C-alpha positions as a printed Julia matrix, in Angstrom:
332×3 Matrix{Float64}:
 -12.41  -32.77  -48.14
 -14.76  -31.76  -45.57
 -16.35  -32.91  -42.22
 -19.83  -34.35  -41.91
 -21.29  -30.95  -41.18
 -19.61  -29.67  -44.35
 -16.75  -27.63  -42.73
 -13.21  -27.71  -43.79
 -10.86  -29.86  -41.52
  -9.38  -27.58  -38.9
 -12.09  -24.76  -39.29
 -13.14  -22.99  -36.15
 -16.7   -22.44  -35.46
 -17.48  -18.74  -34.51
 -21.08  -18.23  -32.89
 -22.68  -14.92  -33.61
 -26.01  -13.09  -33.64
 -27.69  -12.77  -36.87
 -27.93   -8.86  -37.0
 -25.8    -7.05  -39.52
 -23.86   -5.39  -36.84
 -23.11   -8.45  -35.06
 -22.09  -10.63  -38.24
 -19.92   -7.53  -39.29
 -18.08   -7.51  -36.1
 -17.65  -11.26  -35.85
 -16.29  -11.46  -39.37
 -13.64   -8.66  -38.4
 -12.62  -11.15  -35.59
 -12.54  -14.13  -37.65
 -10.46  -12.33  -40.48
  -8.0   -11.24  -37.76
  -7.61  -14.64  -36.25
  -7.03  -16.18  -39.83
  -4.6   -13.41  -40.71
  -2.35  -13.81  -37.65
  -2.63  -17.7   -37.11
  -3.65  -19.18  -40.29
  -6.66  -20.77  -38.72
 -10.0   -20.64  -41.07
 -13.12  -19.35  -39.47
 -16.71  -19.93  -40.3
 -19.57  -18.05  -38.76
 -22.56  -19.95  -37.46
 -25.62  -17.65  -37.06
 -27.65  -17.93  -33.82
 -30.87  -16.16  -32.97
 -31.12  -14.83  -29.49
 -34.32  -13.93  -27.59
 -33.25  -10.32  -27.71
 -33.23  -10.19  -31.4
 -36.75  -11.37  -31.84
 -38.77   -9.77  -28.84
 -40.21   -6.29  -29.32
 -40.01   -5.45  -25.5
 -38.14   -2.54  -24.45
 -34.57   -3.3   -23.17
 -35.37   -2.23  -19.58
 -38.21   -5.02  -19.58
 -35.87   -7.82  -20.8
 -33.99   -8.58  -17.52
 -30.66   -7.23  -18.5
 -27.77   -7.9   -20.87
 -27.83  -11.62  -20.8
 -30.85  -11.82  -23.13
 -28.58  -11.09  -25.91
 -25.91  -13.51  -25.16
 -27.66  -16.58  -23.65
 -28.29  -18.32  -26.98
 -24.74  -17.95  -27.81
 -23.5   -19.39  -24.42
 -25.86  -22.45  -24.82
 -24.19  -23.14  -28.21
 -20.69  -22.9   -26.56
 -21.62  -25.09  -23.66
 -23.3   -27.7   -26.14
 -20.19  -27.74  -28.41
 -22.31  -26.34  -31.31
 -19.49  -23.7   -31.74
 -16.01  -23.3   -30.68
 -16.12  -19.58  -29.53
 -18.48  -16.66  -29.68
 -18.04  -13.17  -30.28
 -19.99  -10.37  -28.47
 -20.18   -6.62  -28.06
 -18.51   -6.39  -24.74
 -21.01   -3.73  -23.39
 -23.73   -6.63  -23.86
 -21.69   -9.01  -21.76
 -22.91   -9.57  -18.06
 -20.28   -8.95  -15.72
 -20.97  -12.07  -13.48
 -18.99  -14.96  -14.76
 -20.79  -17.73  -16.61
 -20.27  -21.3   -15.22
 -18.13  -23.19  -17.81
 -17.08  -20.33  -19.75
 -14.27  -17.68  -19.93
 -13.4   -14.55  -21.62
 -10.52  -15.6   -23.88
  -9.85  -12.3   -25.46
 -10.93   -8.86  -25.74
 -10.07   -7.05  -28.94
  -8.4    -3.75  -29.26
 -11.15   -1.03  -28.7
 -12.37    1.08  -31.5
 -13.82    4.69  -30.49
 -15.91    4.1   -27.62
 -17.75    7.39  -27.74
 -21.68    7.85  -28.65
 -22.69    9.69  -31.73
 -25.66   11.67  -32.47
 -27.31   11.38  -35.82
 -29.86   14.21  -36.29
 -32.06   15.78  -39.03
 -30.56   18.73  -40.87
 -27.16   18.16  -39.63
 -28.06   19.39  -36.05
 -25.71   18.96  -33.22
 -26.99   18.15  -29.73
 -26.48   21.88  -28.65
 -28.31   23.05  -31.87
 -31.42   20.83  -31.33
 -34.58   22.89  -30.49
 -36.33   22.79  -27.31
 -38.69   19.88  -27.22
 -36.82   17.92  -30.21
 -37.48   14.26  -29.76
 -34.44   11.98  -29.15
 -34.7     8.44  -29.87
 -32.65    5.86  -27.46
 -33.21    2.52  -25.84
 -30.46    3.29  -23.3
 -31.17    4.74  -19.78
 -27.44    5.68  -19.49
 -27.84    7.93  -22.56
 -30.91    9.49  -21.58
 -29.62   10.23  -17.98
 -26.54   11.86  -19.22
 -28.15   13.75  -22.1
 -31.01   14.87  -19.79
 -28.5    16.43  -17.53
 -27.1    18.45  -20.39
 -30.42   19.17  -22.32
 -33.38   18.64  -19.9
 -35.57   20.44  -22.35
 -35.42   17.69  -25.1
 -38.01   14.76  -25.22
 -36.27   11.32  -24.81
 -38.16    8.55  -26.68
 -37.45    4.82  -26.1
 -36.8     2.97  -29.24
 -35.39   -0.41  -30.32
 -34.09   -2.0   -33.54
 -30.7    -2.17  -35.51
 -28.88    0.91  -36.66
 -30.74    1.22  -39.93
 -34.08    0.89  -38.3
 -33.23    3.63  -35.87
 -31.79    5.87  -38.4
 -34.75    5.27  -40.45
 -36.87    7.0   -37.68
 -35.13   10.13  -38.11
 -35.5    10.05  -41.91
 -39.43    9.42  -41.46
 -39.52   12.4   -38.91
 -40.67   10.05  -36.13
 -37.87   11.42  -34.15
 -35.45   14.38  -34.63
 -32.31   12.39  -33.63
 -31.17    9.1   -32.41
 -28.01    8.11  -30.27
 -25.83    5.19  -31.21
 -22.45    3.8   -30.59
 -19.89    5.56  -32.86
 -18.06    2.32  -33.25
 -20.89    0.52  -34.4
 -21.66    3.04  -37.08
 -18.12    2.67  -38.23
 -18.64   -1.14  -38.63
 -21.72   -0.77  -40.72
 -20.37    2.02  -42.81
 -22.89    4.72  -41.82
 -20.63    7.64  -40.4
 -22.42    9.6   -43.08
 -25.42    9.79  -40.6
 -23.3    11.24  -37.72
 -23.94   14.87  -36.86
 -22.17   15.17  -33.42
 -19.72   13.0   -31.51
 -20.25   13.06  -27.89
 -17.12   13.11  -25.97
 -17.15   11.59  -22.52
 -17.06   14.93  -20.72
 -20.61   15.19  -22.13
 -21.75   11.38  -22.18
 -19.71    8.65  -20.76
 -19.94    5.56  -22.87
 -21.2     2.15  -21.58
 -18.61   -0.06  -19.73
 -16.72   -2.01  -22.4
 -18.38    0.09  -25.33
 -16.22   -0.2   -28.61
 -14.56   -3.42  -27.53
 -15.51   -7.04  -28.75
 -15.46  -10.02  -26.29
 -14.33  -13.33  -27.35
 -15.81  -16.09  -25.13
 -15.2   -19.78  -25.08
 -15.49  -22.87  -22.81
 -13.24  -22.91  -19.86
 -12.25  -26.54  -20.53
 -10.82  -25.51  -24.23
  -9.27  -22.34  -23.23
  -5.48  -22.33  -23.58
  -3.87  -24.93  -25.48
  -7.12  -26.24  -27.44
  -8.04  -22.69  -28.6
  -4.64  -21.08  -28.44
  -5.29  -19.02  -31.62
  -7.75  -16.97  -29.68
  -4.95  -15.15  -27.83
  -3.88  -13.68  -31.16
  -6.81  -11.11  -30.98
  -6.46  -10.14  -27.24
  -5.46   -6.72  -26.7
  -3.81   -6.07  -23.11
  -4.21   -2.36  -22.69
  -7.85   -2.61  -23.82
  -8.55   -5.56  -21.43
  -7.0    -3.42  -18.51
  -9.24   -0.55  -19.3
 -12.55   -2.52  -19.68
 -11.81   -4.59  -16.66
 -11.7    -1.29  -14.59
 -14.82   -0.16  -16.27
 -16.77   -3.56  -15.91
 -15.76   -3.69  -12.12
 -17.61   -0.48  -11.44
 -20.76   -1.76  -13.07
 -20.3    -5.12  -10.97
 -19.64   -3.13   -7.72
 -22.81   -1.31   -8.31
 -24.77   -4.36   -9.08
 -26.0    -2.81  -12.27
 -26.56   -4.1   -15.82
 -27.11   -2.5   -19.26
 -30.51   -1.16  -18.14
 -29.01    0.83  -15.53
 -27.78    4.47  -16.11
 -24.03    3.78  -15.58
 -21.27    5.19  -17.74
 -17.61    4.57  -17.44
 -14.48    5.2   -19.57
 -10.96    4.03  -18.6
  -7.88    4.97  -20.74
  -4.07    3.71  -20.22
  -1.63    6.28  -21.24
   1.96    6.65  -20.06
   1.67    4.06  -17.47
  -1.28    5.61  -15.94
  -4.71    4.15  -15.92
  -7.41    6.75  -15.6
 -10.97    5.67  -14.83
 -14.06    7.95  -14.67
 -17.59    6.87  -14.14
 -21.13    8.48  -13.72
 -24.45    7.27  -12.42
 -27.44    9.69  -13.11
 -31.16    9.46  -12.45
 -32.91    9.29  -15.94
 -34.21   12.88  -15.7
 -30.81   14.04  -15.11
 -31.64   15.72  -11.84
 -29.32   13.53   -9.67
 -25.83   12.49  -10.78
 -22.9    10.91   -9.02
 -19.51   11.3   -10.98
 -15.93   10.53  -10.06
 -12.58    9.78  -11.39
  -9.39    7.94  -10.21
  -6.09    7.03  -11.44
  -3.48    4.25  -10.82
   0.13    3.61  -12.26
  -0.07    0.52  -14.38
   2.06   -1.56  -16.81
   0.67   -3.03  -20.08
   0.84   -6.36  -18.74
  -1.91   -9.15  -18.0
  -0.43   -9.24  -14.48
  -1.9    -5.76  -13.94
  -5.72   -7.18  -14.36
  -6.0    -7.35  -10.56
  -4.75   -3.63  -10.23
  -7.12   -2.47  -12.82
 -10.24   -4.4   -11.14
  -9.04   -2.89   -7.72
  -9.15    0.56   -9.27
 -12.71   -0.01  -10.34
 -13.73   -1.38   -7.21
 -12.21    1.59   -5.21
 -13.85    4.19   -7.48
 -17.27    2.38   -7.39
 -17.08    2.34   -3.49
 -16.36    5.95   -3.48
 -19.44    6.32   -5.65
 -21.53    4.3    -3.36
 -20.65    6.52   -0.43
 -21.95    9.43   -2.3
 -25.42    7.73   -3.09
 -24.7     6.08   -6.53
 -26.36    2.89   -5.45
 -29.64    4.63   -4.59
 -29.81    6.07   -7.95
 -29.18    2.73   -9.58
 -31.94    1.1    -7.38
 -34.43    3.86   -8.48
 -33.31    5.82  -11.67
 -36.68    6.69  -12.98
 -38.01    5.72  -16.54
 -37.15    6.9   -20.04
 -39.63    9.61  -20.87
 -40.28   10.67  -17.4
 -39.34   13.65  -15.32
 -37.48   16.36  -17.36
 -38.16   14.62  -20.69
 -41.78   16.12  -20.48
 -45.26   14.7   -21.53
 -45.34   12.17  -24.3
 -41.82   11.26  -24.02
 -42.59    7.49  -23.69
 -44.7     7.41  -26.82
């Protein structure tokens, strides 16, 4: 027996973007929910404006371009919950919606995928590195100002194809995403946070639902919530919020909870790498949802110390990909 829309009775509807990366991530969450609670989950594929436009990320108006269609489906009742890459989720709360769960984080680092197995340090001067992220360009340029940084868009396979075709010498992608689409074979260098701090929330998945359905109605979502990850990403995303920055800003942050201590590090850099504010702070913390406020306080304190050192001025005027130290032609 099925419902009028063809679903099995009791089946949860998970809203996801249509890309291979998004559907793979959403299926991981769906399978985990079913395994832990017995609730069957079906994916509802939704196209966002960010998936169809060819505009560069910095021209799209921020992270919300990738999540607005999913949020509309939630509010309209078309899906029960949605899965986003947490780094794509705006820090400002959305009216009528709630972050119901944050999955256990996978490796948050960035990865270089270069021709001929080259590492970042081995790339020759003038090599073209493709990335759509001002954060990555800013930190890479601080380490290798002699490289040319080229703005690119597209899914993982499209970007990797630009290396294979010789259009660029390397691309930088999230390591966790490459794991999920089974393309670790392309990785030639893993960029530790001491070289490139990841985006706030990178490696974790966000599960969002309507506020009036959170709790008893969708209690099964709590089965995939990971407290230690939520504490870490709360601190990271608070830094981003305090700096009033979005995914088009060159802000990196990474927190980890070890031995009862949450250590948070963040960086803001101009896109040419010439200006940088980097800071770290720690706080003792229990692995308990009651510690979320303390995690947010840690992020707020760190961000305010960075603002005192001029981080807000860099966020307001970071420069553009392809300018400054990247050299002529970098924006091609």
